[in-house]
DSSP file (Angstrom, degrees, kcal/mol; ACC not computed):
  #  RESIDUE AA STRUCTURE BP1 BP2  ACC     N-H-->O    O-->H-N    N-H-->O    O-->H-N    TCO  KAPPA ALPHA  PHI   PSI    X-CA   Y-CA   Z-CA
    1    1 A M              0   0    0      0, 0.0     2,-0.2     0, 0.0     0, 0.0   0.000 360.0 360.0 360.0 129.9    0.0    0.0    0.0
    2    2 A S        -     0   0    0      1,-0.1     2,-0.2     0, 0.0     0, 0.0  -0.506 360.0-107.3 -87.7 156.8    1.5    3.4   -1.0
    3    3 A N        -     0   0    0     -2,-0.2     2,-0.6     1,-0.0    -1,-0.1  -0.586  25.4-130.8 -80.7 142.9    1.4    6.5    1.2
    4    4 A I        -     0   0    0     -2,-0.2     2,-0.5    27,-0.0    -1,-0.0  -0.852  24.6-165.2 -94.1 123.1   -0.9    9.3    0.3
    5    5 A R        -     0   0    0     -2,-0.6    23,-0.0     0, 0.0    -2,-0.0  -0.936  11.5-140.7-114.6 129.2    1.0   12.6    0.3
    6    6 A M    >   -     0   0    0     -2,-0.5     3,-1.6    17,-0.0     6,-0.1  -0.750  22.0-121.4 -87.7 125.8   -0.9   15.9    0.2
    7    7 A P  T 3  S+     0   0    0      0, 0.0    15,-0.1     0, 0.0    16,-0.1  -0.417 100.6  32.8 -59.1 138.7    0.6   18.6   -2.0
    8    8 A G  T 3  S-     0   0    0     -2,-0.1     3,-0.5     3,-0.1     4,-0.1   0.477 113.5-107.1  91.0   2.3    1.5   21.6    0.2
    9    9 A G    X   -     0   0    0     -3,-1.6     3,-1.7     1,-0.2     4,-0.2  -0.248  67.9 -29.3  76.8-163.2    2.3   19.6    3.3
   10   10 A M  G >  S+     0   0    0      1,-0.3     3,-1.6     2,-0.2     4,-0.2   0.795 129.3  66.9 -64.2 -30.2    0.3   19.2    6.4
   11   11 A G  G >  S+     0   0    0     -3,-0.5     3,-1.6     1,-0.3     4,-0.3   0.687  82.6  78.8 -64.0 -16.2   -1.3   22.7    6.1
   12   12 A A  G X  S+     0   0    0     -3,-1.7     3,-1.6     1,-0.3     7,-0.4   0.773  77.7  70.6 -63.8 -25.4   -3.1   21.4    3.0
   13   13 A W  G <  S+     0   0    0     -3,-1.6    -1,-0.3     1,-0.3    -2,-0.2   0.715  88.7  63.6 -65.7 -17.9   -5.6   19.6    5.3
   14   14 A L  G <  S+     0   0    0     -3,-1.6    -1,-0.3     1,-0.3    -2,-0.2   0.720 115.2  30.5 -76.6 -19.5   -6.9   23.1    6.2
   15   15 A Q  S <> S+     0   0    0     -3,-1.6     4,-2.1    -4,-0.3    -1,-0.3  -0.604  73.8 165.9-134.0  72.4   -7.9   23.5    2.5
   16   16 A P  H  > S+     0   0    0      0, 0.0     4,-2.9     0, 0.0     5,-0.3   0.851  71.4  56.7 -63.5 -37.2   -8.7   20.0    1.3
   17   17 A R  H  > S+     0   0    0      1,-0.2     4,-2.1     2,-0.2     5,-0.1   0.945 111.5  42.3 -60.7 -48.6  -10.5   21.0   -1.9
   18   18 A A  H  > S+     0   0    0      1,-0.2     4,-1.1     2,-0.2    -1,-0.2   0.906 115.9  49.6 -64.4 -42.1   -7.5   23.0   -3.2
   19   19 A A  H  < S+     0   0    0     -4,-2.1     4,-0.5    -7,-0.4     3,-0.4   0.916 112.3  46.6 -64.7 -43.4   -5.0   20.3   -2.1
   20   20 A I  H >< S+     0   0    0     -4,-2.9     3,-1.1     1,-0.2    -1,-0.2   0.876 108.1  56.0 -68.9 -36.8   -7.0   17.5   -3.7
   21   21 A Q  H 3< S+     0   0    0     -4,-2.1    -1,-0.2    -5,-0.3    -2,-0.2   0.775 102.1  58.4 -66.0 -24.6   -7.4   19.4   -7.0
   22   22 A Q  T 3< S+     0   0    0     -4,-1.1    -1,-0.2    -3,-0.4    -2,-0.2   0.630  82.0 107.5 -79.0 -13.9   -3.6   19.8   -7.2
   23   23 A M    <   -     0   0    0     -3,-1.1   -17,-0.0    -4,-0.5    -3,-0.0  -0.416  55.8-159.5 -68.0 138.9   -3.1   16.1   -7.2
   24   24 A N  S    S+     0   0    0     -2,-0.1     2,-0.7     1,-0.1    -1,-0.1   0.714  71.4  79.1 -89.3 -23.3   -2.0   14.6  -10.5
   25   25 A D     >  -     0   0    0      1,-0.2     4,-2.6     2,-0.0     5,-0.2  -0.783  63.0-160.2 -94.6 114.9   -3.0   11.0   -9.8
   26   26 A D  H  > S+     0   0    0     -2,-0.7     4,-2.4     1,-0.2     5,-0.2   0.854  93.0  52.7 -62.3 -36.0   -6.8   10.4  -10.2
   27   27 A I  H  > S+     0   0    0      2,-0.2     4,-2.1     1,-0.2    -1,-0.2   0.921 111.5  45.5 -66.5 -43.6   -6.6    7.3   -8.1
   28   28 A Q  H  > S+     0   0    0      2,-0.2     4,-2.4     1,-0.2     5,-0.2   0.910 112.0  52.4 -65.1 -42.2   -4.9    9.1   -5.3
   29   29 A R  H  X S+     0   0    0     -4,-2.6     4,-2.5     1,-0.2    -2,-0.2   0.921 110.9  47.0 -59.9 -45.0   -7.3   12.0   -5.6
   30   30 A E  H  X S+     0   0    0     -4,-2.4     4,-2.6     1,-0.2    -1,-0.2   0.885 110.5  52.6 -65.6 -38.8  -10.3    9.7   -5.3
   31   31 A A  H  X S+     0   0    0     -4,-2.1     4,-2.0     2,-0.2    -2,-0.2   0.914 112.4  44.4 -64.2 -42.7   -8.8    7.8   -2.4
   32   32 A V  H  X S+     0   0    0     -4,-2.4     4,-2.6     2,-0.2     5,-0.2   0.909 112.6  52.2 -68.1 -41.8   -8.3   11.0   -0.4
   33   33 A R  H  X S+     0   0    0     -4,-2.5     4,-2.7    -5,-0.2     5,-0.2   0.934 111.0  47.0 -60.1 -46.1  -11.7   12.3   -1.3
   34   34 A R  H  X S+     0   0    0     -4,-2.6     4,-2.8     1,-0.2     5,-0.3   0.895 111.1  52.2 -63.3 -39.6  -13.4    9.1   -0.1
   35   35 A L  H  X S+     0   0    0     -4,-2.0     4,-2.2    -5,-0.2     5,-0.2   0.936 112.5  44.6 -61.0 -47.4  -11.4    9.2    3.1
   36   36 A V  H  X S+     0   0    0     -4,-2.6     4,-2.4     2,-0.2    -2,-0.2   0.938 116.7  45.5 -63.3 -47.9  -12.4   12.8    3.8
   37   37 A V  H  X S+     0   0    0     -4,-2.7     4,-2.5    -5,-0.2    -2,-0.2   0.939 115.0  46.0 -63.7 -48.7  -16.1   12.2    3.0
   38   38 A N  H  X S+     0   0    0     -4,-2.8     4,-2.3    -5,-0.2    -1,-0.2   0.895 113.2  50.0 -63.4 -39.9  -16.4    9.0    4.9
   39   39 A T  H  X S+     0   0    0     -4,-2.2     4,-2.3    -5,-0.3    -1,-0.2   0.918 110.9  49.3 -64.9 -42.9  -14.6   10.4    7.9
   40   40 A C  H  X S+     0   0    0     -4,-2.4     4,-2.7    -5,-0.2     5,-0.2   0.924 111.1  49.9 -62.2 -44.2  -16.9   13.4    8.0
   41   41 A Y  H  X S+     0   0    0     -4,-2.5     4,-2.3     1,-0.2    -2,-0.2   0.917 110.9  49.4 -60.6 -43.4  -20.0   11.3    7.7
   42   42 A E  H  X S+     0   0    0     -4,-2.3     4,-2.8     2,-0.2     5,-0.3   0.906 112.4  47.6 -62.8 -41.7  -18.8    9.1   10.6
   43   43 A I  H  X S+     0   0    0     -4,-2.3     4,-2.3     2,-0.2    -2,-0.2   0.933 112.0  49.1 -65.3 -45.9  -18.1   12.1   12.8
   44   44 A I  H  < S+     0   0    0     -4,-2.7    -1,-0.2     1,-0.2    -2,-0.2   0.890 119.1  40.1 -60.6 -39.2  -21.4   13.7   12.0
   45   45 A R  H  < S+     0   0    0     -4,-2.3    -2,-0.2    -5,-0.2    -1,-0.2   0.878 128.9  24.2 -76.6 -39.7  -23.2   10.4   12.8
   46   46 A D  H  < S+     0   0    0     -4,-2.8    -3,-0.2    -5,-0.2     2,-0.2   0.658  88.8 103.2-109.5 -18.9  -21.3    9.2   15.8
   47   47 A C     <  -     0   0    0     -4,-2.3     6,-0.1    -5,-0.3    -4,-0.0  -0.463  50.4-156.6 -77.3 138.2  -19.6   12.1   17.6
   48   48 A D  S    S+     0   0    0     -2,-0.2    -1,-0.1     4,-0.0    -4,-0.0   0.628  71.5  88.2 -83.7 -14.8  -21.2   13.3   20.9
   49   49 A E     >  -     0   0    0      1,-0.2     4,-2.0     2,-0.0     3,-0.4  -0.768  63.6-157.2 -92.7 115.4  -19.7   16.8   20.6
   50   50 A P  H  > S+     0   0    0      0, 0.0     4,-2.3     0, 0.0     5,-0.2   0.852  92.0  56.8 -58.8 -36.4  -21.8   19.2   18.6
   51   51 A E  H  > S+     0   0    0      1,-0.2     4,-2.1     2,-0.2     5,-0.1   0.896 107.7  47.4 -63.8 -39.5  -18.8   21.5   17.9
   52   52 A V  H  > S+     0   0    0     -3,-0.4     4,-2.3     2,-0.2    -1,-0.2   0.890 110.7  51.7 -69.5 -39.4  -16.9   18.6   16.3
   53   53 A R  H  X S+     0   0    0     -4,-2.0     4,-2.3     2,-0.2    -2,-0.2   0.898 109.1  51.0 -63.3 -39.6  -20.0   17.6   14.2
   54   54 A V  H  X S+     0   0    0     -4,-2.3     4,-2.4     2,-0.2    -2,-0.2   0.921 109.7  49.7 -63.9 -43.7  -20.4   21.2   13.0
   55   55 A E  H  X S+     0   0    0     -4,-2.1     4,-2.4     1,-0.2    -2,-0.2   0.902 111.0  49.7 -62.2 -40.6  -16.7   21.3   11.9
   56   56 A A  H  X S+     0   0    0     -4,-2.3     4,-2.5     2,-0.2    -1,-0.2   0.906 110.9  49.6 -64.3 -41.1  -17.1   18.0   10.1
   57   57 A A  H  X S+     0   0    0     -4,-2.3     4,-2.3     2,-0.2    -2,-0.2   0.889 111.1  49.6 -65.0 -39.0  -20.2   19.3    8.3
   58   58 A Q  H  X S+     0   0    0     -4,-2.4     4,-2.1     2,-0.2    -2,-0.2   0.905 111.6  48.3 -66.3 -41.3  -18.3   22.4    7.3
   59   59 A L  H  X S+     0   0    0     -4,-2.4     4,-2.5     2,-0.2    -2,-0.2   0.913 111.2  50.5 -64.4 -42.4  -15.4   20.4    6.0
   60   60 A L  H  X S+     0   0    0     -4,-2.5     4,-1.9     1,-0.2    -2,-0.2   0.900 110.2  50.2 -61.6 -41.2  -17.8   18.2    4.0
   61   61 A A  H  < S+     0   0    0     -4,-2.3    -1,-0.2     2,-0.2    -2,-0.2   0.884 110.6  50.1 -64.5 -38.2  -19.5   21.3    2.6
   62   62 A Q  H >< S+     0   0    0     -4,-2.1     3,-1.0     1,-0.2    -2,-0.2   0.911 111.2  48.3 -66.3 -41.9  -16.1   22.7    1.6
   63   63 A V  H 3< S+     0   0    0     -4,-2.5     7,-1.9     1,-0.2    -1,-0.2   0.845 119.5  38.5 -67.3 -33.6  -15.1   19.4   -0.1
   64   64 A S  T >< S+     0   0    0     -4,-1.9     3,-1.1     5,-0.2     4,-0.3   0.103  83.6 147.6-105.4  22.2  -18.4   19.2   -2.0
   65   65 A A  G X   +     0   0    0     -3,-1.0     3,-0.5     1,-0.2    -3,-0.1  -0.248  61.2  34.9 -58.1 142.6  -18.8   22.9   -2.8
   66   66 A G  G 3  S-     0   0    0      1,-0.2    -1,-0.2    -5,-0.0     3,-0.1   0.556 128.3 -76.3  88.1   9.3  -20.5   23.6   -6.0
   67   67 A G  G <  S+     0   0    0     -3,-1.1     2,-0.3     1,-0.2    -1,-0.2   0.472 112.7  80.8  82.8   1.0  -22.9   20.7   -5.8
   68   68 A R  S <  S-     0   0    0     -3,-0.5     2,-0.6    -4,-0.3    -1,-0.2  -0.990  84.3-107.5-138.7 150.6  -20.3   18.1   -6.8
   69   69 A L              0   0    0     -2,-0.3    -5,-0.2     1,-0.2    -6,-0.1  -0.656 360.0 360.0 -80.3 118.6  -17.6   16.3   -4.8
   70   70 A L              0   0    0     -7,-1.9    -1,-0.2    -2,-0.6    -6,-0.1   0.499 360.0 360.0  31.1 360.0  -14.2   17.6   -5.8
């Protein structure tokens, strides 16, 4: 299994849409997109802390801005 590397380093996680769009490998881009989306859904569904659920929902909205996922 290969490592997934985000262009722009660790700070790229603060702007996932831009970071994922910079990826050249479609397979890697799809893997990261699925990871972000699935993690956000799990947090929204399972987390007891409302603030964390709101942040996950905001991140999910950022990733899927424009009515389509990345």
